[in-house]
Every structure is written in structure tokens, then in C-alpha cells.
N, C-alpha and C positions, 0 to 999 in steps of 0.2 A: 446367567441367561439360560443355561441348560436346565437349571432347576425350574424355571418358569415354563420352558417347553415341556418338560415332563409333567408338570401340573396340568397344563392345557391338554396334553394327550390323555391323561387319566380322566379329566372331566369329559372330554369328548367320548371316550370309551364307555363311560357310565351313562350316557344318554340312552333313552329307550330306542329300540331298533327303528321305530317309526320316524324319529327325528333324523335318522341317518339315511333315509331313503334317497334315491337318486332321481326321483320323479321331477319333472319340470315344475318350476314355481307356479303357483296359482295366484290370481288377482281377485281381490274383493273390492267392489266399488265403494268409495268413501263419500265423496261429495263433488259438487261442481262449485268452484269459486268464480264469481263474476266481478273482476277487479277493474275499477275505473282509475284512469291515469291522467295526469296533466301532460303538457307538451314536453317532449324530451329536450335535453340540452347536452351539448358536447363540452367536455373538459379538454378537448384537443387530443392530439397524438401524444401518447406517453411511451415509455420504454416497453410497455406490454401491449400496446395497440391503442386505437382510439377509444377513449372512455366516454360512454354515453350514459346519462342518468335520466331515468324516467320516474318522476315522483308519483307515488300511489296516493290517490285522493279518497278512496273508500271502496264500497261494493258490498256484496252479499255472498253467502254460501249456503248450500243446502244439499243434504244427502240423508241416507237412512239413519245414521247415528249422530249427525253433526249438522247444525244450522245456526246462522247468525249473520254478523256483519264484519266486513273488512274495515279495520280502523285506518283513518288517514294518518299520514306521517311517514310511512315507509317509502322505499324506492327500489327500483330495479337498476342495478349497476352492471352495465354491459361493457365487455371488451370486444371491439369489432376489428377484424382483419378483412378489409375490403378485397384484397388481392386473392385471398383464399376462400372468400365467401363464407366466413366462419365467425360466429359470435358466441362468446361465453357469457352466460347470464348468472346473476346472483341477486335475487330479490329478497329483501329483508323487511318484514312487516309484522303486524299483530292482527289477530282476529278475536272477536268477542262472540261467544256462543249466545244462543237465545236466553239462557239462564244466567248470564253475566260472568262467565269464566273467560279470562284473557289468556290467549295462547300465542306464543311467539313462533314465527315461521321463518325459516331460512330455506329458500328454494333455489337450488343451483341447477344449471342445465346447459344445453348446447343446441345451437341452431346452425345448420349448414345448408348451403344451397349451391347447386351447380346447374349445368345445362339440363340434365335429366334427373337430378336428385334433389330431395328436400328431406331434411331430418330436423325435428324439433321436439325434444323431450327434456323433462326436468325431474328432479328428485327432491321433494320437500322434506325437511326435517322439522318436526314439531316439538316444542317445549311446552308441555301442559303441566299445571300444578299436580304434584304426585298424590294429593289428597282429593282430587276431583274425579268426576265420572269420566273424564277424558284422559286419564293417566295412560290408558292403553296406547295413545298416540306416541308416547315416549319410547315404546318398545317394539317398534316395527320399522321396516323399510317401505317407503312409498314411491310410486312413480306417477308422473303427471304428463298428460298430453295437453299442451297449451294450444289455443287457437285465437287468432286476432279477429275480433268481431268489429262492427262499425263503431260502437260506443263503449266497449269494454274488452278485456282479455278474459276468455273462458279457460279455466284450468280444471280439467277433469282429473280427479285424484283416485288412485287405487292403492290398496295395501297389498304387499307381496307376502304370501304365506307358502 
């Protein structure tokens, strides 16, 4: 274990000074997904909370470097704690770019609400083919601000740099 820690420290020390800056992270807008869903259903109260499943039926996405369709067949798996006003979300689905590249998405997040507070953020992880123009999605952290619209869920995605 010590050997691994030493290797990690050597690697970090060899990074350019720019990579070691303590500036605040910056966000680059990636796209907005407009995800359509079917009616949610409950699996009942489990040992971890009430399990709600929301089937994903499709949608579209568009941004400066990314556009296409949301494929049907995924779902948002939620654990709801009604007493705390807290929901853990994990949506698993695939998207297809305008040029035919399939990308797997796992989007985890948190929704909390109280008398005066509301928090709803997620962090998608993309799995794109490494030999595609979208391989850059594999090597970054993303944040997302979801918003429930009348006929779809809007997911605005930014890359953290």
C-alpha cells in the first residue's frame, strides 16, 4: 500500500504547475437533454426506503458538441425517504448521437426539499466508445441541473474543468 501511495505522490508532483492550481473549478456547457418518461411505479418500501421506478421512453439532446436522441428502455431508479424529504436518484439509459454513436449514461443525484429549501443536482457518467469523436466524455466529471417540465425532464449538463 505504501508503494502505491508513493507512486501516486510522484505522479502528482510531476504534473505541470497549472494542473496544481487551487482556483475554483470552471464549468463548460455540454448540452440539454429533454427526457420523456412513462408513469412512475412503486416497488414499495424496502430496507433502503421506498423504491420508485420511472421508465424512460425517449427524448432528444442538443449542445455545442453533442446532439441526438435519448433511446427508450432506460429508467430512473429512486429511493425516497418521505420523512426526510430526500430522494436519491440513479437514472441508467443510453443516448445516440446524430451520427449514430451509442453512449451509455449513468446519472446519480440528490433531491431534497424542506419548508424553505430545495436542492436538485445530479452527476452523469458517460461511457462513449474510445475510438469515437465522443471519447472526451469518458475523461471528465459532469454536473447536471434537472428541471421537471410539463412533458419532459430537462437535464442541463456542464463539464467541470
